[in-house]
C-alpha positions in Angstrom: 163.2 304.3 170.1 163.2 306.3 166.9 166.0 306.0 164.3 166.8 309.3 162.7 168.5 308.8 159.3 171.4 311.4 159.7 173.1 310.4 156.5 170.2 311.6 154.4 170.3 315.0 155.9 174.0 315.2 155.5 173.6 314.4 151.7 170.8 316.7 151.2 172.0 319.6 153.1 175.7 319.5 152.8 176.5 323.1 154.4 174.8 321.9 157.8 176.0 319.4 160.3 173.6 316.8 161.7 173.7 314.3 164.6 171.3 312.6 167.0 171.5 314.5 170.3 169.2 312.1 172.2 166.4 309.8 171.1 164.1 311.8 168.8 166.2 314.9 169.0 167.9 316.1 165.8 170.8 318.5 166.1 171.4 320.8 163.4 174.6 322.7 163.3 175.4 325.9 161.3 178.9 325.5 160.0 181.7 327.6 158.4 183.8 328.4 161.5 186.4 330.3 159.7 183.8 333.1 159.0 181.9 332.9 162.3 179.3 330.5 160.7 178.3 333.1 158.0 175.6 331.8 155.6 176.9 331.4 152.3 175.1 330.5 149.0 174.6 326.8 149.9 174.0 327.4 153.5 171.1 329.9 152.7 169.7 327.4 150.3 169.9 324.6 152.9 168.4 326.7 155.8 165.5 327.5 153.6 164.6 323.9 152.9 165.7 321.7 155.7 162.7 322.6 157.9 160.3 321.0 155.2 162.3 317.6 155.5 162.3 317.8 159.2 158.6 318.4 159.3 158.0 315.3 157.3 160.4 313.1 159.3 158.3 311.0 161.6 161.4 310.0 163.6 162.2 313.7 164.5 160.3 314.7 167.6 162.4 317.9 168.4 165.2 320.1 167.0 168.2 321.5 168.6 170.1 324.1 166.5 173.3 325.8 167.2 176.4 327.2 165.5 179.6 325.5 165.3 182.3 326.7 167.6 181.9 329.8 169.6 179.4 331.6 167.5 175.8 331.1 166.2 176.1 332.8 162.8 177.5 336.2 161.6 174.7 336.5 158.9 174.9 336.3 155.2 178.4 335.7 153.9 179.9 338.7 152.1 180.4 336.6 148.9 176.5 336.0 148.9 175.8 339.7 149.4 178.2 340.5 146.4 176.3 338.2 144.2 173.0 339.5 145.0 174.3 343.1 144.0 175.7 341.8 140.7 173.2 339.4 139.3 169.4 339.7 139.2 168.7 336.0 139.1 170.7 335.5 142.3 168.8 338.3 143.9 165.5 336.8 142.9 166.4 333.3 144.2 167.8 334.4 147.5 164.7 336.6 148.0 162.5 333.5 147.6 164.9 331.4 149.7 164.8 334.2 152.6 161.0 334.0 152.5 160.8 330.2 152.5 163.4 330.1 155.4 161.0 332.1 157.6 157.7 330.4 156.5 159.1 326.8 156.5 160.5 327.3 160.0 157.3 328.8 161.2 155.2 326.1 159.7 157.5 323.2 160.8 155.3 321.1 163.1 158.5 319.9 165.1 159.5 322.1 168.1 162.7 323.8 167.7 165.2 324.9 170.4 168.2 327.3 169.5 171.3 327.6 171.6 172.8 330.9 170.9 176.4 331.8 171.7 178.6 334.5 170.4 177.5 336.5 167.2 173.9 336.1 166.0 173.2 338.2 163.0 170.9 338.5 159.9 169.7 335.1 158.5 171.3 333.1 161.3 169.5 335.3 163.9 166.1 334.6 161.9 166.7 330.9 162.9 167.8 331.7 166.5 164.6 333.8 167.3 162.1 331.9 165.3 162.8 328.8 167.2 160.2 327.8 169.7 162.5 328.2 172.6 165.8 330.2 172.5 168.5 329.8 175.0 171.0 332.6 174.9 174.3 332.5 176.6 175.6 335.6 178.4 178.4 335.8 175.7 175.8 336.1 172.9 175.9 339.2 170.7 172.6 339.7 168.9 172.4 342.2 166.1 169.9 342.5 163.1 172.4 344.1 161.1 170.3 345.3 158.1 170.2 349.1 158.5 174.0 349.1 159.0 174.4 347.4 155.8 171.9 350.0 154.3 168.9 347.9 153.6 165.6 347.7 155.4 165.3 345.0 158.2 164.0 342.1 156.3 164.8 338.3 157.0 162.4 337.9 160.1 162.7 340.9 162.2 159.4 342.7 161.4 157.5 339.4 161.8 158.6 338.6 165.4 160.5 341.3 167.1 157.4 343.4 168.1 155.6 340.4 169.4 158.7 339.3 171.4 159.9 342.6 172.9 157.3 345.2 172.0 157.2 347.8 169.3 159.2 350.4 171.2 162.1 348.2 171.7 161.8 346.6 168.2 161.9 350.2 166.7 164.9 351.1 168.7 167.1 348.1 167.9 166.0 347.7 164.3 166.2 351.3 163.3 169.6 351.9 165.3 171.0 348.5 164.8 172.1 348.4 168.4 173.6 345.2 169.7 172.1 343.2 172.6 173.8 341.0 175.0 172.2 337.6 175.9 171.2 339.2 179.3 169.7 342.3 177.7 168.0 340.2 175.2 166.2 338.1 177.9 165.4 341.2 179.8 163.2 342.7 177.0 161.8 339.3 176.1 163.6 338.8 172.7 164.9 335.4 173.8 163.3 332.7 176.2 166.1 332.3 178.6 169.8 333.6 179.3 172.1 331.3 181.2 176.0 331.1 181.8 178.0 330.4 178.8 178.7 326.9 179.7 175.4 326.1 180.5 173.6 327.1 177.3 174.0 323.9 175.4 173.1 321.5 178.3 170.0 323.7 179.1 169.0 323.6 175.4 169.5 320.0 175.1 167.6 319.3 178.3 164.5 321.4 176.8 164.8 319.6 173.5 164.7 316.2 175.4 161.6 317.1 177.4 159.9 318.2 174.2 160.8 315.1 172.4 159.3 313.0 175.3 156.1 314.9 175.6 152.9 314.1 173.8 153.7 315.1 170.1 150.1 316.1 169.2 150.0 318.3 172.3 153.3 319.9 171.6 152.9 320.3 167.8 149.3 321.5 167.9 150.1 324.1 170.6 153.0 325.4 168.4 150.7 325.4 165.3 148.2 327.6 167.3 150.8 329.9 168.8 152.5 330.5 165.4 149.2 331.9 164.1 150.4 335.1 165.7 153.4 335.1 163.4 151.2 334.2 160.3 149.1 337.3 161.1 152.2 339.3 160.7 153.0 337.7 157.3 152.0 340.7 155.1 154.3 343.0 157.1 157.1 340.4 156.7 156.6 340.2 153.0 156.7 343.9 152.7 159.9 344.2 154.7 161.7 341.5 152.7 160.7 343.2 149.5 162.0 346.4 150.7 165.2 344.8 151.9 165.9 343.5 148.4 164.9 346.6 146.8 167.6 348.3 148.8 170.1 345.9 147.5 169.0 346.8 144.1 169.2 350.5 144.5 172.8 350.2 145.8 172.1 351.5 149.2 174.9 349.2 150.6 177.7 350.9 148.8 180.5 351.8 151.0 179.0 349.9 153.9 180.7 346.4 153.5 183.7 347.1 156.1 181.3 346.3 158.8 180.2 343.0 157.3 183.9 342.0 156.8 184.7 342.8 160.2 181.8 340.9 161.7 182.7 337.9 159.8 186.4 337.8 160.4 
């Protein structure tokens, strides 16, 4: 039986919640329920770095990630977006963190299962969809959110949406910023599974337990090989992320914050 040192994670990544969901299964919880688990400054930093620690932790055999309460994440917190607009150093740091979040999750050897309920937007959606298995509840509301804010679809979308649901659907949803339900996301292949709301967590945990009990070399090496598809899309992702942050710098978000405030309230 493995012993995951939860206390070390709690101290290193204070914006996130951690627990041992089962032998070898580390549960990671996105917090900030008052704002639908929007990712603030500390949260963005923690999400970009936690996957490196998980990858190096021999006691972790699989990961279950979810949002606290009834939502996964409403995306980047408004306060963080304001700081990006106002300060060059913050913009540069958050751009680097956004890149690290994606690549560190893609390169994490441990299999990751996401349980998606309620809002799943922006940086939070990156975690939900880059997970190796994504379990969406019927009440999930999936939205990339970038073009509505006035910037290019950065974060993760250009890397993985065309692979998951095809270029035609990716173009439609990323250009028009149209919401998807959990059922529609499953129908087009954007998520692995869609289940009844109350079944989402038990189903996700069951999958994480199976992955933790499986041959670790078999699971981890299969993940490594499969994620070469994502690494091939790295240059396209890098370009999209640079264009997103160029949009912030050009002030294209002016007058568009009401949608963000409404989403996080």
